N, C-alpha and C positions, 0 to 999 in steps of 0.2 A: 503494500500500500504506500501511496504517496501522501505526504503531509504537506499541505500548503500553508505558508505563513505569509502574512503581509507585513511589509516594513512600514513603519510610521514615518511619513514624510514630514520633515521639519520645515518650518517656514524659512524663506531665504534670509540670509544675514542682512539686516537693514544697513549696516555700514557699507557693504559692497554695493547695495542698491543706491545709496546716497552718493557714493563715490562715482559710480557710473553716470548718474544724472549730472553731477558737477562737471565731469570731464566733457560730456556731450555739450553742456551749456557753454563752456569755455571755447570749445571748437567752433560752435555756431557763431559765437560773438567774434572770434578771430576772423572767420570767413566774411562776416558782415563788415568789419572794419577794413579789411584788405580791399574788398570790392569798392567801398566808399572812398578809400584813399586813391585807388587807381582811377576812379571817375574824376576826382578833383585834380589829380596830378598825372596827366598823361605822360607816357614815356618819351624821353628825348629822342629815342631811336624810331619812334612811330612815324611813318610817312617818310617822304624823301626831302622834306624841306630842311635846309641847313639852318644853323643857329643864326639869329638876327643880331647884328652888332649895330647899335645906334650910330648914325653918322656915316655909315658905309656908302661910298659912291659906287654906282652901278653903270654898266655900259649905256651910252647914249647921253650921259651928263658930260658937259664940256671939261670939267675939272678931272673927271675920270680918264677921258681920252688923252688929255694933255700929259698926265703923270704916268699913265700906263706904259708909255713908250720909254720911260726911264727905269722900269723894273725889268730885270732879266731873271729867267728861270734857267739854271745851268746844271750840268752834270746829273741829269735825271737817271735814276736806276730803279727798275721795278723788279720785285721778286714775289714769289708765291710761297705761302705757308699753310700749314694745317694746324688748327688750334686743338685743344684737348677734347673738344666735343666732336672732332672729326670734320669740321667745316673748313672749306678753303677760304683764304683771305689773301688780299694783295697788300704789299707794303711798297709805297712809292716814296723815294727819297730824292732830295736834290738840294740845290743852293739857291736862295733868293738873294739877288744882288740889287741893292738900292743905289742906282747911279744918279739919283736926283739930288736936290738940295734941301729936301724936307725930311723930317722924321716920319718913318712909316710905322703905323700902329697895327694895321691888319691887312692881310692879303687873303682873298677868297679865290680858289682855283676850281675851274670846271674841267673834270677829267673824263676822257672818252677812252674806253678800253675796247680792243678788237680781239677777235679770235684768230685762230691759225688760218682761216679762210678769208681774212680781211673784212669780216662783217662786224658791225658794232655789237658788242655783247653787254656793255654796261656804260651808263653815263651817270656821274655823280658830281656833286658840288661839295667841296670840303674847304675848311678854313685852315690854311697852312701857317699863318701867323695871326695870333689873336692877342688883343690887349690884356695884359695881366696873366697870360697863360704860358704854359710850357716851362722849360728849364730857365730860359732867359726872358722874364716878363717885360723887360724894358723895351720901349720902341726902338726900331732900327734907326741908327744914325745915318746921315747922308754918307754915301760911299762905303757903307758897311755890307758885308756878306754874312748870311746866316743860313744854317742848314734847316731843313724841314723834313718831316716824315708824316705821311697820311696813310691810314689803313682803310681798306675797303672790304666789307664783309660779303660773303656769298658769291664767290667768283665762279664763273663758268669753267668747266673742266677743260675746255678747249682754248682758254684765254692765252693770248700770246704776249708775254711780258716784254717783248722787243718792240711792240707797237702800242704806245700810249701817247695820246694827244693831250696837251695841257694848255689851257687858256686862262688868263687872269679875268675873273668875272666880278671882282669887287675889290675896292681899295679904301683904306682910311689912313689919312696922313695929317700931320700938323702943319 
């Protein structure tokens, strides 16, 4: 013969129940705060618009066209790398030469990258010299040369680092 016995089920421990409810409430509050923060503070990387520098002169303005001819971009070298996430990026280095008579505060560059078949694969606008930024935050003095480096994320696999077009698309000087 078989004997059946029933176990008495004890009620769940109230400490574990309260702890579980507390952790769930903290997680929900954290998600709500993160979503609210992201709505109020959009990412700087979102979209293709470059950072805005007050007083930047753009193409078409007479002062821009006059001083643009006194700025030289020299010794440009492009290389490709892979970050820890496995994404490809481009590093473009060169020298900005201020051949003019004014202090140069900011230089914005428009870069066009081509693939191995000479087709455009990416166009970006980057700030190579920014006021108060970088290793040397002081404005460039007249006749000064300074190195710059810009990075471009998400590069096409067929990108040709030997063909990069650079055009000055913004200036700020004193």
